[in-house]
Biopython code that builds the backbone (N, CA, C, O; Angstrom):
import numpy as np
from Bio.PDB.StructureBuilder import StructureBuilder

atoms = [
    (1, "UNK", "N", (109.324, 103.331, 94.054)),
    (1, "UNK", "CA", (109.032, 104.103, 92.411)),
    (1, "UNK", "C", (108.850, 105.362, 92.999)),
    (1, "UNK", "O", (108.397, 105.565, 94.125)),
    (2, "UNK", "N", (109.302, 106.375, 92.016)),
    (2, "UNK", "CA", (109.096, 108.182, 92.390)),
    (2, "UNK", "C", (108.072, 107.964, 91.167)),
    (2, "UNK", "O", (107.803, 107.108, 90.324)),
    (3, "UNK", "N", (107.578, 109.506, 91.655)),
    (3, "UNK", "CA", (106.698, 109.866, 90.822)),
    (3, "UNK", "C", (106.190, 110.041, 89.469)),
    (3, "UNK", "O", (105.061, 110.075, 88.980)),
    (4, "UNK", "N", (107.384, 110.143, 89.013)),
    (4, "UNK", "CA", (107.138, 110.351, 87.931)),
    (4, "UNK", "C", (106.766, 108.918, 86.932)),
    (4, "UNK", "O", (106.091, 109.157, 85.931)),
    (5, "UNK", "N", (107.101, 107.732, 87.127)),
    (5, "UNK", "CA", (106.891, 106.628, 86.856)),
    (5, "UNK", "C", (105.464, 105.933, 87.200)),
    (5, "UNK", "O", (104.769, 105.239, 86.457)),
    (6, "UNK", "N", (105.218, 106.350, 88.641)),
    (6, "UNK", "CA", (103.766, 107.013, 88.715)),
    (6, "UNK", "C", (102.946, 107.087, 87.777)),
    (6, "UNK", "O", (101.903, 106.474, 87.551)),
    (7, "UNK", "N", (103.551, 107.976, 87.174)),
    (7, "UNK", "CA", (102.014, 108.941, 86.610)),
    (7, "UNK", "C", (102.318, 108.574, 85.101)),
    (7, "UNK", "O", (101.842, 109.240, 84.181)),
    (8, "UNK", "N", (103.216, 107.370, 84.877)),
    (8, "UNK", "CA", (103.505, 106.888, 83.270)),
    (8, "UNK", "C", (102.314, 105.647, 83.748)),
    (8, "UNK", "O", (101.266, 105.459, 83.131)),
    (9, "UNK", "N", (102.788, 104.794, 85.105)),
    (9, "UNK", "CA", (101.877, 103.546, 84.721)),
    (9, "UNK", "C", (100.319, 104.032, 85.048)),
    (9, "UNK", "O", (99.528, 103.167, 84.671)),
    (10, "UNK", "N", (99.891, 104.790, 85.444)),
    (10, "UNK", "CA", (98.668, 105.650, 85.848)),
    (10, "UNK", "C", (98.214, 105.744, 83.609)),
    (10, "UNK", "O", (97.440, 105.049, 82.950)),
    (11, "UNK", "N", (98.889, 106.594, 83.292)),
    (11, "UNK", "CA", (98.664, 107.092, 82.415)),
    (11, "UNK", "C", (98.279, 105.707, 80.884)),
    (11, "UNK", "O", (97.586, 105.556, 79.877)),
    (12, "UNK", "N", (99.118, 105.162, 81.560)),
    (12, "UNK", "CA", (99.408, 103.798, 80.012)),
    (12, "UNK", "C", (98.361, 103.291, 80.604)),
    (12, "UNK", "O", (97.566, 103.061, 79.694)),
    (13, "UNK", "N", (97.753, 102.887, 81.917)),
    (13, "UNK", "CA", (96.567, 101.731, 82.560)),
    (13, "UNK", "C", (95.513, 102.677, 81.956)),
    (13, "UNK", "O", (94.946, 102.261, 80.946)),
    (14, "UNK", "N", (95.265, 103.555, 82.299)),
    (14, "UNK", "CA", (93.878, 104.613, 81.730)),
    (14, "UNK", "C", (93.972, 104.103, 80.348)),
    (14, "UNK", "O", (93.056, 103.541, 79.749)),
    (15, "UNK", "N", (95.036, 104.320, 79.936)),
    (15, "UNK", "CA", (94.799, 104.790, 77.993)),
    (15, "UNK", "C", (93.903, 103.060, 77.648)),
    (15, "UNK", "O", (92.792, 103.145, 77.126)),
    (16, "UNK", "N", (94.242, 102.181, 77.842)),
    (16, "UNK", "CA", (93.639, 100.542, 78.130)),
    (16, "UNK", "C", (92.334, 100.841, 78.708)),
    (16, "UNK", "O", (91.476, 99.994, 78.457)),
    (17, "UNK", "N", (91.928, 101.949, 79.502)),
    (17, "UNK", "CA", (90.690, 101.544, 80.127)),
    (17, "UNK", "C", (90.518, 100.789, 81.171)),
    (17, "UNK", "O", (89.468, 100.215, 81.460)),
    (18, "UNK", "N", (91.933, 100.747, 82.012)),
    (18, "UNK", "CA", (92.020, 99.944, 83.050)),
    (18, "UNK", "C", (92.234, 100.972, 84.516)),
    (18, "UNK", "O", (93.052, 101.865, 84.295)),
    (19, "UNK", "N", (91.811, 100.993, 85.554)),
    (19, "UNK", "CA", (91.891, 101.828, 86.480)),
    (19, "UNK", "C", (93.086, 101.193, 87.380)),
    (19, "UNK", "O", (93.210, 100.118, 87.965)),
    (20, "UNK", "N", (93.930, 102.369, 87.225)),
    (20, "UNK", "CA", (95.361, 101.984, 88.307)),
    (20, "UNK", "C", (95.373, 101.695, 89.524)),
    (20, "UNK", "O", (94.689, 102.385, 90.280)),
    (21, "UNK", "N", (95.865, 100.998, 89.856)),
    (21, "UNK", "CA", (95.754, 100.579, 91.761)),
    (21, "UNK", "C", (96.582, 101.730, 92.068)),
    (21, "UNK", "O", (97.350, 102.453, 91.433)),
    (22, "UNK", "N", (96.158, 101.650, 93.274)),
    (22, "UNK", "CA", (96.933, 102.315, 94.373)),
    (22, "UNK", "C", (98.210, 102.165, 94.776)),
    (22, "UNK", "O", (98.132, 101.070, 95.334)),
    (23, "UNK", "N", (99.640, 102.602, 94.907)),
    (23, "UNK", "CA", (100.986, 101.951, 94.894)),
    (23, "UNK", "C", (101.423, 100.856, 94.393)),
    (23, "UNK", "O", (102.412, 100.181, 94.676)),
    (24, "UNK", "N", (100.216, 100.666, 93.252)),
    (24, "UNK", "CA", (100.978, 99.459, 92.263)),
    (24, "UNK", "C", (100.794, 98.993, 92.414)),
    (24, "UNK", "O", (101.799, 98.283, 92.379)),
    (25, "UNK", "N", (99.275, 97.869, 93.002)),
    (25, "UNK", "CA", (98.868, 96.956, 93.652)),
    (25, "UNK", "C", (99.572, 96.372, 94.683)),
    (25, "UNK", "O", (99.288, 95.184, 94.836)),
    (26, "UNK", "N", (100.627, 96.938, 95.652)),
    (26, "UNK", "CA", (101.330, 96.396, 96.530)),
    (26, "UNK", "C", (100.543, 96.464, 97.832)),
    (26, "UNK", "O", (100.973, 95.878, 98.825)),
    (27, "UNK", "N", (99.444, 97.135, 97.867)),
    (27, "UNK", "CA", (98.366, 97.076, 99.141)),
    (27, "UNK", "C", (97.669, 95.472, 99.344)),
    (27, "UNK", "O", (97.791, 94.532, 98.558)),
    (28, "UNK", "N", (96.887, 95.489, 100.686)),
    (28, "UNK", "CA", (96.539, 94.684, 100.961)),
    (28, "UNK", "C", (95.237, 94.371, 99.880)),
    (28, "UNK", "O", (94.990, 93.237, 99.469)),
    (29, "UNK", "N", (94.548, 95.452, 99.544)),
    (29, "UNK", "CA", (93.153, 95.204, 99.470)),
    (29, "UNK", "C", (93.434, 95.297, 97.334)),
    (29, "UNK", "O", (92.558, 94.895, 96.568)),
    (30, "UNK", "N", (94.517, 95.773, 96.937)),
    (30, "UNK", "CA", (94.459, 95.910, 95.449)),
    (30, "UNK", "C", (95.735, 94.928, 95.303)),
    (30, "UNK", "O", (96.688, 94.782, 96.068)),
    (31, "UNK", "N", (95.391, 94.199, 93.860)),
    (31, "UNK", "CA", (96.996, 93.661, 93.353)),
    (31, "UNK", "C", (96.894, 94.066, 91.900)),
    (31, "UNK", "O", (95.922, 94.338, 91.194)),
    (32, "UNK", "N", (98.474, 94.014, 91.620)),
    (32, "UNK", "CA", (98.791, 94.542, 90.328)),
    (32, "UNK", "C", (98.519, 95.437, 90.162)),
    (32, "UNK", "O", (98.117, 96.164, 91.071)),
    (33, "UNK", "N", (98.643, 95.978, 88.404)),
    (33, "UNK", "CA", (98.981, 97.499, 88.163)),
    (33, "UNK", "C", (97.679, 98.533, 88.154)),
    (33, "UNK", "O", (97.603, 99.699, 88.541)),
    (34, "UNK", "N", (96.655, 97.631, 87.546)),
    (34, "UNK", "CA", (95.050, 97.958, 86.753)),
    (34, "UNK", "C", (94.476, 96.924, 86.955)),
    (34, "UNK", "O", (94.986, 95.805, 87.021)),
    (35, "UNK", "N", (93.253, 97.238, 87.081)),
    (35, "UNK", "CA", (91.883, 96.866, 86.415)),
    (35, "UNK", "C", (90.666, 97.398, 85.700)),
    (35, "UNK", "O", (90.164, 98.513, 85.557)),
    (36, "UNK", "N", (90.387, 96.180, 85.307)),
    (36, "UNK", "CA", (88.466, 97.212, 85.294)),
    (36, "UNK", "C", (87.831, 95.829, 85.165)),
    (36, "UNK", "O", (88.462, 94.862, 85.592)),
    (37, "UNK", "N", (86.573, 95.655, 84.580)),
    (37, "UNK", "CA", (85.321, 94.614, 85.537)),
    (37, "UNK", "C", (85.912, 93.613, 84.809)),
    (37, "UNK", "O", (85.426, 92.651, 85.403)),
    (38, "UNK", "N", (86.642, 93.114, 83.912)),
    (38, "UNK", "CA", (86.722, 91.857, 83.166)),
    (38, "UNK", "C", (88.806, 91.298, 82.869)),
    (38, "UNK", "O", (89.366, 90.245, 82.563)),
    (39, "UNK", "N", (89.302, 92.811, 83.211)),
    (39, "UNK", "CA", (90.442, 92.175, 82.862)),
    (39, "UNK", "C", (91.964, 92.424, 84.567)),
    (39, "UNK", "O", (91.904, 93.445, 85.252)),
    (40, "UNK", "N", (92.896, 91.486, 84.816)),
    (40, "UNK", "CA", (93.825, 92.936, 85.626)),
    (40, "UNK", "C", (95.130, 92.478, 84.780)),
    (40, "UNK", "O", (95.219, 91.412, 84.170)),
    (41, "UNK", "N", (96.124, 93.485, 84.858)),
    (41, "UNK", "CA", (97.194, 93.834, 84.265)),
    (41, "UNK", "C", (97.938, 93.931, 85.309)),
    (41, "UNK", "O", (97.522, 94.214, 86.433)),
    (42, "UNK", "N", (99.226, 93.675, 84.972)),
    (42, "UNK", "CA", (101.119, 93.794, 85.421)),
    (42, "UNK", "C", (101.126, 94.616, 84.744)),
    (42, "UNK", "O", (100.260, 94.655, 83.870)),
    (43, "UNK", "N", (102.158, 95.699, 84.848)),
    (43, "UNK", "CA", (102.691, 96.531, 83.445)),
    (43, "UNK", "C", (104.380, 96.642, 84.107)),
    (43, "UNK", "O", (104.910, 97.020, 85.152)),
    (44, "UNK", "N", (104.729, 96.166, 83.021)),
    (44, "UNK", "CA", (106.785, 96.422, 83.174)),
    (44, "UNK", "C", (106.910, 97.409, 81.916)),
    (44, "UNK", "O", (106.235, 97.249, 80.899)),
    (45, "UNK", "N", (107.812, 98.416, 82.078)),
    (45, "UNK", "CA", (107.965, 99.570, 81.435)),
    (45, "UNK", "C", (109.401, 99.560, 81.116)),
    (45, "UNK", "O", (109.978, 98.477, 81.216)),
    (46, "UNK", "N", (110.071, 100.602, 80.745)),
    (46, "UNK", "CA", (111.021, 101.421, 81.051)),
    (46, "UNK", "C", (111.753, 102.039, 79.469)),
    (46, "UNK", "O", (111.381, 101.535, 78.409)),
    (47, "UNK", "N", (112.464, 102.797, 79.487)),
    (47, "UNK", "CA", (113.441, 103.479, 78.671)),
    (47, "UNK", "C", (114.377, 103.295, 78.070)),
    (47, "UNK", "O", (115.069, 103.981, 77.319)),
    (48, "UNK", "N", (114.410, 101.720, 78.633)),
    (48, "UNK", "CA", (115.780, 101.041, 78.178)),
    (48, "UNK", "C", (115.531, 100.521, 76.701)),
    (48, "UNK", "O", (114.584, 100.853, 75.988)),
    (49, "UNK", "N", (116.546, 99.649, 76.374)),
    (49, "UNK", "CA", (116.645, 98.931, 74.907)),
    (49, "UNK", "C", (115.674, 97.276, 75.122)),
    (49, "UNK", "O", (115.156, 96.563, 74.263)),
    (50, "UNK", "N", (115.732, 97.143, 76.446)),
    (50, "UNK", "CA", (115.199, 95.698, 76.986)),
    (50, "UNK", "C", (114.518, 95.465, 78.425)),
    (50, "UNK", "O", (114.766, 96.337, 79.257)),
    (51, "UNK", "N", (113.731, 94.451, 78.805)),
    (51, "UNK", "CA", (113.234, 94.682, 79.794)),
    (51, "UNK", "C", (113.425, 93.450, 80.148)),
    (51, "UNK", "O", (113.990, 92.834, 79.245)),
    (52, "UNK", "N", (113.158, 92.686, 81.255)),
    (52, "UNK", "CA", (112.965, 91.107, 81.628)),
    (52, "UNK", "C", (112.011, 90.944, 82.297)),
    (52, "UNK", "O", (111.865, 91.773, 83.195)),
    (53, "UNK", "N", (111.052, 89.936, 82.185)),
    (53, "UNK", "CA", (110.236, 89.561, 82.580)),
    (53, "UNK", "C", (110.215, 88.351, 83.332)),
    (53, "UNK", "O", (110.564, 87.359, 82.693)),
    (54, "UNK", "N", (109.800, 88.121, 84.880)),
    (54, "UNK", "CA", (109.990, 87.380, 85.664)),
    (54, "UNK", "C", (109.060, 86.289, 85.425)),
    (54, "UNK", "O", (107.974, 86.731, 85.050)),
    (55, "UNK", "N", (109.089, 85.244, 85.492)),
    (55, "UNK", "CA", (108.383, 84.210, 85.141)),
    (55, "UNK", "C", (107.268, 83.604, 86.464)),
    (55, "UNK", "O", (106.216, 82.966, 86.446)),
    (56, "UNK", "N", (108.123, 84.178, 87.546)),
    (56, "UNK", "CA", (107.061, 84.622, 88.914)),
    (56, "UNK", "C", (105.422, 85.470, 89.092)),
    (56, "UNK", "O", (104.327, 85.455, 89.654)),
    (57, "UNK", "N", (106.346, 86.191, 88.077)),
    (57, "UNK", "CA", (105.566, 87.622, 88.241)),
    (57, "UNK", "C", (104.294, 87.219, 87.130)),
    (57, "UNK", "O", (103.163, 87.435, 87.566)),
    (58, "UNK", "N", (104.386, 86.699, 85.844)),
    (58, "UNK", "CA", (103.150, 86.443, 85.272)),
    (58, "UNK", "C", (102.806, 85.443, 85.967)),
    (58, "UNK", "O", (101.663, 85.814, 86.233)),
    (59, "UNK", "N", (102.956, 84.027, 86.687)),
    (59, "UNK", "CA", (102.142, 83.050, 87.566)),
    (59, "UNK", "C", (102.097, 84.174, 89.031)),
    (59, "UNK", "O", (102.929, 83.829, 89.870)),
    (60, "UNK", "N", (101.655, 84.840, 89.244)),
    (60, "UNK", "CA", (101.392, 85.419, 90.620)),
    (60, "UNK", "C", (100.362, 86.439, 89.650)),
    (60, "UNK", "O", (99.197, 86.530, 90.037)),
    (61, "UNK", "N", (100.797, 87.268, 88.302)),
    (61, "UNK", "CA", (99.176, 87.567, 87.801)),
    (61, "UNK", "C", (98.239, 86.568, 87.584)),
    (61, "UNK", "O", (97.082, 86.839, 87.906)),
    (62, "UNK", "N", (98.483, 85.406, 87.083)),
    (62, "UNK", "CA", (97.399, 84.871, 86.820)),
    (62, "UNK", "C", (96.585, 84.079, 88.372)),
    (62, "UNK", "O", (95.426, 83.667, 88.358)),
    (63, "UNK", "N", (97.208, 84.037, 89.199)),
    (63, "UNK", "CA", (97.437, 83.609, 90.487)),
    (63, "UNK", "C", (95.942, 84.700, 91.101)),
    (63, "UNK", "O", (95.008, 84.428, 91.855)),
    (64, "UNK", "N", (96.214, 85.630, 90.550)),
    (64, "UNK", "CA", (95.601, 87.659, 91.552)),
    (64, "UNK", "C", (94.863, 87.001, 90.454)),
    (64, "UNK", "O", (94.274, 86.002, 90.866)),
    (65, "UNK", "N", (94.692, 87.235, 89.152)),
    (65, "UNK", "CA", (93.019, 86.842, 88.245)),
    (65, "UNK", "C", (92.686, 85.788, 88.305)),
    (65, "UNK", "O", (91.528, 85.816, 87.890)),
    (66, "UNK", "N", (92.945, 84.752, 88.570)),
    (66, "UNK", "CA", (91.713, 83.448, 89.200)),
    (66, "UNK", "C", (90.849, 84.069, 90.409)),
    (66, "UNK", "O", (89.635, 84.269, 90.385)),
    (67, "UNK", "N", (91.818, 84.354, 91.570)),
    (67, "UNK", "CA", (91.141, 84.740, 92.506)),
    (67, "UNK", "C", (90.126, 86.070, 92.227)),
    (67, "UNK", "O", (89.207, 86.130, 93.044)),
    (68, "UNK", "N", (90.138, 87.004, 91.340)),
    (68, "UNK", "CA", (89.576, 87.773, 90.997)),
    (68, "UNK", "C", (88.654, 87.947, 90.036)),
    (68, "UNK", "O", (87.993, 88.927, 89.690)),
    (69, "UNK", "N", (88.742, 86.450, 89.532)),
    (69, "UNK", "CA", (87.713, 86.016, 88.208)),
    (69, "UNK", "C", (88.008, 87.108, 87.756)),
    (69, "UNK", "O", (87.178, 87.963, 88.067)),
    (70, "UNK", "N", (89.133, 87.604, 86.929)),
    (70, "UNK", "CA", (89.364, 88.386, 85.741)),
    (70, "UNK", "C", (90.541, 87.157, 85.116)),
    (70, "UNK", "O", (91.012, 86.073, 85.458)),
    (71, "UNK", "N", (90.657, 88.421, 83.672)),
    (71, "UNK", "CA", (91.510, 87.555, 83.146)),
    (71, "UNK", "C", (92.306, 88.472, 83.070)),
    (71, "UNK", "O", (92.129, 89.666, 82.827)),
    (72, "UNK", "N", (93.678, 87.590, 83.397)),
    (72, "UNK", "CA", (94.896, 88.185, 83.295)),
    (72, "UNK", "C", (95.764, 89.134, 81.500)),
    (72, "UNK", "O", (95.868, 88.779, 80.326)),
    (73, "UNK", "N", (96.165, 90.359, 82.274)),
    (73, "UNK", "CA", (96.934, 90.727, 80.991)),
    (73, "UNK", "C", (98.774, 90.996, 81.377)),
    (73, "UNK", "O", (99.217, 91.112, 82.520)),
    (74, "UNK", "N", (99.426, 91.035, 80.366)),
    (74, "UNK", "CA", (100.502, 91.842, 81.018)),
    (74, "UNK", "C", (100.958, 92.822, 79.671)),
    (74, "UNK", "O", (101.129, 92.511, 78.492)),
    (75, "UNK", "N", (101.086, 94.235, 80.428)),
    (75, "UNK", "CA", (101.751, 94.625, 79.505)),
    (75, "UNK", "C", (103.223, 95.522, 80.040)),
    (75, "UNK", "O", (103.664, 96.052, 81.059)),
    (76, "UNK", "N", (103.589, 95.292, 78.685)),
    (76, "UNK", "CA", (104.867, 96.016, 78.266)),
    (76, "UNK", "C", (105.288, 97.055, 77.226)),
    (76, "UNK", "O", (105.329, 96.969, 75.999)),
    (77, "UNK", "N", (105.652, 98.271, 78.227)),
    (77, "UNK", "CA", (106.205, 99.181, 77.893)),
    (77, "UNK", "C", (107.102, 99.643, 77.302)),
    (77, "UNK", "O", (107.727, 100.139, 78.239)),
    (78, "UNK", "N", (107.989, 99.997, 75.920)),
    (78, "UNK", "CA", (109.159, 100.152, 75.674)),
    (78, "UNK", "C", (108.791, 101.804, 75.268)),
    (78, "UNK", "O", (108.389, 102.150, 74.157)),
    (79, "UNK", "N", (109.090, 102.987, 76.760)),
    (79, "UNK", "CA", (109.038, 104.319, 76.894)),
    (79, "UNK", "C", (109.300, 105.126, 75.538)),
    (79, "UNK", "O", (110.129, 104.699, 74.734)),
    (80, "UNK", "N", (108.178, 106.954, 75.165)),
    (80, "UNK", "CA", (109.425, 107.613, 74.112)),
    (80, "UNK", "C", (108.245, 108.332, 73.934)),
    (80, "UNK", "O", (107.121, 108.568, 74.377)),
    (81, "UNK", "N", (109.059, 108.562, 73.070)),
    (81, "UNK", "CA", (108.428, 110.356, 73.153)),
    (81, "UNK", "C", (106.849, 110.221, 71.431)),
    (81, "UNK", "O", (107.239, 110.230, 70.263)),
    (82, "UNK", "N", (105.580, 110.139, 71.725)),
    (82, "UNK", "CA", (104.877, 110.297, 70.853)),
    (82, "UNK", "C", (104.246, 108.646, 70.198)),
    (82, "UNK", "O", (103.671, 107.747, 70.811)),
    (83, "UNK", "N", (104.612, 108.732, 68.841)),
    (83, "UNK", "CA", (104.815, 107.722, 68.234)),
    (83, "UNK", "C", (105.572, 106.774, 68.565)),
    (83, "UNK", "O", (105.078, 105.810, 67.980)),
    (84, "UNK", "N", (106.597, 106.363, 69.215)),
    (84, "UNK", "CA", (108.027, 106.667, 69.063)),
    (84, "UNK", "C", (107.638, 104.978, 70.941)),
    (84, "UNK", "O", (108.276, 103.926, 70.978)),
    (85, "UNK", "N", (106.791, 105.277, 71.787)),
    (85, "UNK", "CA", (105.791, 104.815, 72.560)),
    (85, "UNK", "C", (105.271, 103.189, 72.011)),
    (85, "UNK", "O", (104.434, 102.987, 71.132)),
    (86, "UNK", "N", (106.202, 101.883, 72.984)),
    (86, "UNK", "CA", (105.172, 100.817, 71.908)),
    (86, "UNK", "C", (105.048, 100.097, 73.418)),
    (86, "UNK", "O", (105.854, 99.884, 74.324)),
    (87, "UNK", "N", (103.446, 99.799, 73.192)),
    (87, "UNK", "CA", (102.663, 99.322, 74.373)),
    (87, "UNK", "C", (102.581, 97.533, 73.802)),
    (87, "UNK", "O", (102.226, 97.313, 72.644)),
    (88, "UNK", "N", (102.874, 96.594, 74.560)),
    (88, "UNK", "CA", (102.938, 95.588, 73.863)),
    (88, "UNK", "C", (101.157, 94.832, 75.012)),
    (88, "UNK", "O", (100.786, 95.648, 75.855)),
    (89, "UNK", "N", (100.517, 93.832, 74.972)),
    (89, "UNK", "CA", (99.695, 93.130, 75.513)),
    (89, "UNK", "C", (100.105, 91.570, 75.265)),
    (89, "UNK", "O", (100.146, 90.933, 74.212)),
    (90, "UNK", "N", (100.407, 91.165, 76.669)),
    (90, "UNK", "CA", (100.096, 89.941, 76.928)),
    (90, "UNK", "C", (99.729, 88.989, 77.236)),
    (90, "UNK", "O", (99.917, 88.729, 78.424)),
    (91, "UNK", "N", (98.918, 87.800, 76.276)),
    (91, "UNK", "CA", (97.656, 86.945, 77.399)),
    (91, "UNK", "C", (97.479, 85.326, 76.895)),
    (91, "UNK", "O", (97.127, 84.924, 75.786)),
    (92, "UNK", "N", (97.773, 84.704, 77.856)),
    (92, "UNK", "CA", (97.130, 83.332, 77.340)),
    (92, "UNK", "C", (96.604, 82.996, 76.089)),
    (92, "UNK", "O", (95.593, 83.637, 75.805)),
    (93, "UNK", "N", (97.044, 82.049, 75.114)),
    (93, "UNK", "CA", (96.172, 82.246, 73.875)),
    (93, "UNK", "C", (94.710, 81.757, 73.858)),
    (93, "UNK", "O", (94.010, 81.573, 72.863)),
    (94, "UNK", "N", (94.363, 81.572, 75.245)),
    (94, "UNK", "CA", (92.463, 81.330, 75.337)),
    (94, "UNK", "C", (92.200, 82.210, 76.150)),
    (94, "UNK", "O", (91.077, 81.990, 76.605)),
    (95, "UNK", "N", (92.774, 83.354, 76.700)),
    (95, "UNK", "CA", (92.503, 84.836, 77.545)),
    (95, "UNK", "C", (92.570, 85.758, 76.353)),
    (95, "UNK", "O", (92.114, 86.875, 76.597)),
    (96, "UNK", "N", (92.888, 85.632, 75.491)),
    (96, "UNK", "CA", (93.650, 86.973, 74.639)),
    (96, "UNK", "C", (92.435, 87.266, 73.415)),
    (96, "UNK", "O", (92.666, 88.415, 73.037)),
    (97, "UNK", "N", (91.344, 86.766, 72.701)),
    (97, "UNK", "CA", (90.139, 87.110, 72.583)),
    (97, "UNK", "C", (89.453, 88.380, 73.320)),
    (97, "UNK", "O", (89.132, 89.507, 72.941)),
    (98, "UNK", "N", (89.336, 87.306, 75.200)),
    (98, "UNK", "CA", (88.149, 88.174, 76.214)),
    (98, "UNK", "C", (89.321, 89.776, 76.505)),
    (98, "UNK", "O", (89.051, 90.959, 76.300)),
    (99, "UNK", "N", (90.300, 89.295, 76.908)),
    (99, "UNK", "CA", (91.411, 90.383, 76.480)),
    (99, "UNK", "C", (91.153, 91.680, 75.504)),
    (99, "UNK", "O", (91.058, 92.735, 76.130)),
    (100, "UNK", "N", (91.094, 91.727, 74.847)),
    (100, "UNK", "CA", (91.148, 92.360, 73.675)),
    (100, "UNK", "C", (89.643, 93.060, 73.809)),
    (100, "UNK", "O", (89.540, 94.287, 73.789)),
    (101, "UNK", "N", (88.834, 92.455, 73.904)),
    (101, "UNK", "CA", (87.470, 92.626, 73.651)),
    (101, "UNK", "C", (87.074, 93.398, 74.812)),
    (101, "UNK", "O", (86.063, 94.100, 74.825)),
    (102, "UNK", "N", (87.947, 93.255, 75.876)),
    (102, "UNK", "CA", (87.772, 94.066, 77.358)),
    (102, "UNK", "C", (88.341, 95.537, 77.600)),
    (102, "UNK", "O", (88.182, 96.381, 78.482)),
    (103, "UNK", "N", (89.175, 95.451, 76.258)),
    (103, "UNK", "CA", (90.064, 96.958, 76.622)),
    (103, "UNK", "C", (89.514, 97.821, 76.077)),
    (103, "UNK", "O", (88.729, 97.658, 75.144)),
    (104, "UNK", "N", (89.903, 99.115, 76.674)),
    (104, "UNK", "CA", (88.965, 100.542, 75.962)),
    (104, "UNK", "C", (90.050, 101.407, 75.500)),
    (104, "UNK", "O", (90.210, 102.455, 76.126)),
    (105, "UNK", "N", (90.747, 101.178, 74.612)),
    (105, "UNK", "CA", (92.082, 101.924, 73.760)),
    (105, "UNK", "C", (91.553, 104.042, 73.948)),
    (105, "UNK", "O", (90.955, 104.529, 72.988)),
    (106, "UNK", "N", (91.741, 104.588, 74.677)),
    (106, "UNK", "CA", (91.577, 105.882, 74.929)),
    (106, "UNK", "C", (92.587, 106.749, 74.769)),
    (106, "UNK", "O", (93.426, 106.550, 75.648)),
    (107, "UNK", "N", (92.948, 107.802, 73.896)),
    (107, "UNK", "CA", (93.646, 108.577, 73.791)),
    (107, "UNK", "C", (94.234, 109.265, 75.317)),
    (107, "UNK", "O", (93.776, 109.025, 76.434)),
    (108, "UNK", "N", (95.414, 110.210, 74.961)),
    (108, "UNK", "CA", (96.338, 110.296, 76.122)),
    (108, "UNK", "C", (95.707, 111.449, 76.778)),
    (108, "UNK", "O", (96.167, 111.888, 77.832)),
]
sb = StructureBuilder()
sb.init_structure("model")
sb.init_model(0)
sb.init_chain("A")
sb.init_seg("    ")
for serial, (resi, resn, name, xyz) in enumerate(atoms, 1):
    if name == "N":
        sb.init_residue(resn, " ", resi, " ")
    sb.init_atom(name, np.array(xyz, "f"), 0.0, 1.0, " ", f" {name:<3s}", serial, name[0])
structure = sb.get_structure()
């Protein structure tokens, strides 16, 4: 992952009150892209018009969140300038309220 994308990933995770994980969660100790005390998050972002989400990525996020006793959240970001950037947060219906209550929207 190039440095520009790593910087953007960290910015997006922090914007929602999550701590970005070293190496995008690819290490032995940290899993996924960001977390706080209650939520474990995976982020997919693109400059393109569409994005593909693999079922295995979602299942892995759920597995890691269960292991860490946190709620899983999948972030999808379409990159853009200012108001053109769109971030969606996906969660299972029974986790949705807990995820929403434990994200803290911060300015850039």
